[in-house]
C-alpha positions in Angstrom: 120.8 -187.3 -100.4 120.6 -186.3 -96.9 124.2 -185.1 -96.7 123.2 -182.6 -100.1 120.1 -181.5 -97.3 122.1 -180.3 -94.9 124.6 -178.8 -97.1 121.0 -176.9 -98.8 119.5 -175.9 -95.7 123.3 -174.4 -94.2 123.3 -172.2 -97.4 120.0 -171.1 -97.1 120.6 -170.1 -93.1 123.3 -168.2 -94.0 121.6 -166.5 -96.7 118.2 -165.7 -94.5 121.2 -164.9 -92.1 122.4 -162.1 -94.3 118.9 -160.9 -95.7 118.0 -160.1 -92.2 121.6 -158.6 -91.6 121.0 -156.4 -94.9 117.3 -155.7 -93.9 118.8 -154.6 -90.0 121.2 -152.5 -92.1 118.4 -150.6 -94.4 116.5 -149.8 -91.8 119.6 -148.5 -89.8 120.5 -146.2 -93.0 116.5 -145.1 -92.8 116.7 -144.1 -89.8 120.2 -142.5 -89.8 119.2 -140.7 -92.6 115.6 -139.4 -91.0 117.6 -138.2 -88.2 120.0 -136.5 -90.5 117.3 -134.8 -92.4 115.9 -133.5 -89.2 118.9 -132.1 -88.3 119.2 -130.3 -91.0 115.6 -129.2 -91.6 116.2 -127.9 -87.6 119.3 -126.2 -88.5 117.7 -124.6 -91.3 115.0 -123.3 -90.1 117.3 -122.0 -87.2 119.3 -120.0 -89.6 116.2 -118.9 -91.2 114.9 -117.0 -88.0 118.3 -116.3 -87.1 119.4 -114.5 -90.2 117.1 -114.7 -93.0 114.0 -113.4 -91.4 115.8 -110.1 -90.6 117.5 -109.9 -93.8 114.1 -110.0 -95.8 112.5 -107.5 -93.4 115.5 -105.0 -93.6 115.4 -105.3 -97.1 112.3 -105.0 -97.6 112.3 -101.3 -96.1 115.3 -100.9 -98.1 112.9 -101.4 -101.4 110.0 -99.4 -99.9 112.6 -96.5 -99.2 113.8 -97.3 -103.0 110.2 -97.5 -104.4 109.8 -93.7 -102.5 113.0 -92.6 -104.1 112.3 -93.3 -107.3 108.2 -91.8 -107.3 110.1 -88.9 -106.3 112.7 -88.1 -108.8 110.3 -89.7 -111.3 107.7 -86.3 -110.5 111.3 -84.2 -110.0 112.0 -85.2 -113.2 108.4 -84.2 -115.0 109.1 -80.7 -113.5 112.3 -79.8 -114.5 111.0 -81.5 -117.9 108.4 -79.3 -118.3 110.1 -76.1 -116.8 112.7 -76.8 -119.5 109.3 -77.3 -121.9 107.9 -74.0 -120.9 111.5 -72.0 -120.8 112.3 -73.1 -124.7 109.0 -71.3 -125.6 109.7 -68.1 -123.7 112.8 -68.3 -125.5 111.4 -69.1 -128.9 108.5 -66.6 -128.7 111.3 -63.7 -127.2 113.5 -64.9 -130.2 110.4 -64.0 -132.5 109.1 -60.7 -130.6 113.2 -59.5 -130.9 113.4 -60.4 -134.4 110.1 -58.6 -134.9 111.6 -55.3 -133.6 114.8 -55.4 -134.9 113.3 -55.3 -138.3 110.8 -52.6 -137.5 113.2 -50.5 -136.5 116.0 -51.3 -139.2 113.5 -51.4 -142.2 114.2 -47.9 -142.9 117.8 -48.2 -143.0 118.3 -51.0 -144.9 115.2 -49.8 -147.3 117.9 -46.4 -148.0 120.6 -49.4 -148.1 118.8 -50.9 -150.9 118.3 -48.0 -152.8 122.1 -46.4 -152.5 122.8 -49.8 -154.2 120.6 -49.9 -156.6 121.2 -46.5 -157.7 125.3 -47.2 -157.2 124.5 -50.0 -159.4 122.6 -47.9 -162.3 125.4 -45.5 -162.9 128.3 -48.1 -162.8 125.9 -50.0 -165.6 125.4 -46.9 -167.5 128.8 -45.7 -166.9 129.8 -48.7 -168.5 127.6 -48.7 -171.7 128.6 -45.1 -172.4 132.5 -46.2 -171.7 132.8 -50.0 -172.4 135.9 -51.1 -170.7 139.0 -53.5 -172.4 137.4 -56.7 -171.2 133.9 -55.9 -172.1 135.3 -55.6 -176.4 137.4 -58.6 -175.9 134.7 -60.6 -174.9 132.6 -59.4 -178.4 135.5 -59.5 -180.6 135.8 -63.2 -179.4 132.0 -64.1 -179.1 132.0 -62.0 -183.0 135.0 -64.4 -184.4 133.9 -67.8 -183.1 130.6 -67.5 -184.9 
């Protein structure tokens, strides 16, 4: 029985040594990981201070300029739209005045032309009533035969 206890103790000793080696390895890995984290954080801070901070400040300046330009463009656009609307109103007023003036100046001539046209139409109607044309006679004959 003593042989089996010695074997058990030996195996327990080996297991304890392996566990100790595992613990030391885990601690070493933890320390190494912490150092790598610290180095990465330092590198990230260096990159940020060297590259990102100046870029962010320059970008901020550029964005402020863009905002100022957009404000100016918006104001100019509103001013141009207002000018176009005023021009359209003036153009409509001018067209109305021209239409009124043309009508006023040509109303006597239009009246004269309408009167002459009415007189010519009346003369033609009275002539047709006095001398029926061949087509009107045919139409009369055709209408009477269909009834």
